[in-house]
Each structure stands twice: as C-alpha cells, then as structure tokens.
C-alpha positions in Angstrom: 6.4 -4.4 16.7 2.9 -4.0 18.1 0.3 -1.9 16.6 -0.4 1.2 18.7 -3.9 -0.2 19.6 -2.1 -3.5 21.0 0.2 -1.1 23.0 -2.6 0.5 24.4 -4.5 -2.4 25.4 -1.1 -4.0 26.9 -0.9 -0.7 29.0 -4.6 -1.3 30.0 -3.8 -4.8 31.1 -0.7 -3.9 33.2 -2.6 -0.9 35.0 -5.9 -3.4 35.7 -2.9 -6.1 37.1 -2.0 -3.1 39.7 -5.6 -2.3 40.4 -5.5 0.9 38.6 -8.9 2.8 38.6 -11.5 4.3 36.1 -9.2 3.6 33.2 -9.7 5.1 29.8 -8.6 4.8 26.1 -9.1 7.7 23.8 -7.9 7.4 20.3 -6.7 10.8 19.1 -5.0 9.8 16.1 -7.5 11.8 14.0 -7.3 15.2 15.8 -3.6 15.5 16.5 -0.3 14.6 15.7 0.9 13.9 19.5 0.1 10.6 19.7 -2.5 7.9 18.2 -3.8 6.8 22.0 -3.9 8.1 25.4 -4.6 5.7 28.4 -5.7 7.5 31.6 -5.7 5.9 35.0 -6.3 7.1 38.5 -4.2 5.6 41.5 -4.9 6.0 45.2 -1.3 6.8 46.4 2.1 7.9 44.9 3.2 4.3 45.7 0.7 2.8 43.1 1.4 5.8 40.7 5.0 4.3 40.9 4.2 1.0 40.9 1.6 1.4 38.0 4.0 3.3 35.9 7.0 0.3 36.3 4.6 -2.3 35.3 3.5 -0.6 32.3 6.9 0.2 31.3 8.0 -3.6 32.1 4.9 -5.0 30.0 5.5 -3.1 26.9 9.3 -3.7 27.1 8.7 -7.3 27.1 7.0 -6.9 23.9 9.6 -4.7 22.1 8.4 -1.1 23.1 10.6 1.1 25.0 9.4 4.5 26.9 10.8 7.5 25.0 10.2 9.8 28.1 8.9 9.8 31.5 7.8 12.8 33.4 6.2 13.7 36.8 7.7 10.7 38.4 9.3 12.4 41.1 6.3 14.6 42.0 4.1 11.8 42.8 0.9 13.1 42.0 1.1 12.5 38.3 3.2 10.5 35.8 3.3 10.7 32.0 4.8 7.7 29.8 5.6 8.4 26.5 5.9 5.6 24.2 5.6 7.8 21.0 2.2 6.7 19.5 1.3 6.0 23.0 0.7 8.5 25.9 0.0 6.7 29.4 -1.4 9.2 32.0 -1.7 8.4 35.9 -3.1 10.7 38.2 -4.2 10.8 41.7 -7.9 11.6 42.1 -7.6 15.2 42.6 -4.9 15.7 40.1 -7.1 13.7 37.4 -9.8 16.1 38.3 -7.9 19.2 37.8 -6.4 18.3 34.7 -9.8 16.6 33.4 -7.9 15.0 30.0 -11.3 13.5 29.1 -12.9 16.9 28.4 -9.8 18.4 26.7 -9.5 15.3 24.6 -13.3 14.9 24.2 -13.2 15.0 20.2 -11.2 11.6 20.3 -12.8 8.2 20.2 -13.4 6.6 23.8 -11.9 3.0 23.0 -12.2 1.6 26.5 -12.5 -2.0 26.4 -15.6 -3.0 28.1 -15.2 -5.2 31.1 
C-alpha cells in the first residue's frame, strides 16, 4: 500500500508524462474528510483528458491502488478519479476556471512539487 502522499506524487508523474498543464497538489486532510489530497490538472483537449485519466489509473494500479469511482469521462470537459484518499481532477481550461477548485479549497495546503 502506498501512502496518500506517494499516490498524489505518482499521479503528478503520470500527468506530467502526458503533458498535463498547471498541475496542483492540495493537502486537504485538515479541512475535510472527503480525501487527503486533491490533484488538479489542465488538459488541452478531451482526448488528452482521457489519455491523462487512463495514465493515472494505470500507474496507480501498477502500484496496487485501484480507482473507486470515475466521473465525467463521457462528458469530455472534466474527469474526476476517486481513489479514496486521493481525488484527481482533470479539466479543460474553461472548466477549470469555472469551477476554480484552488479558490474553493484555499484553506488546504499547496504541496505541489517544485520543478
């Protein structure tokens, strides 16, 4: 079993490998019981969102972590992957700006790796 932090960093690596943009990692365990981490990422097309989603799922499954639930996959402009302690949000730019999760979860701690 991976720690939630390791899961989040694995998701980041998977997203980076598929050219995900503006990746943010927010530690939310102190403010909600929904999850411990959110990973938020922007894609440039519905095809890229699908590819990034599949890569995150694949990389975490390779390490023994199964996705519990996927939402938005068919709609195309956003995808949510729920791994329990980790929730990965993938958006097209307009949808990310509309939902503005960084603002909604501003009380969380930004733990995005510095590149």
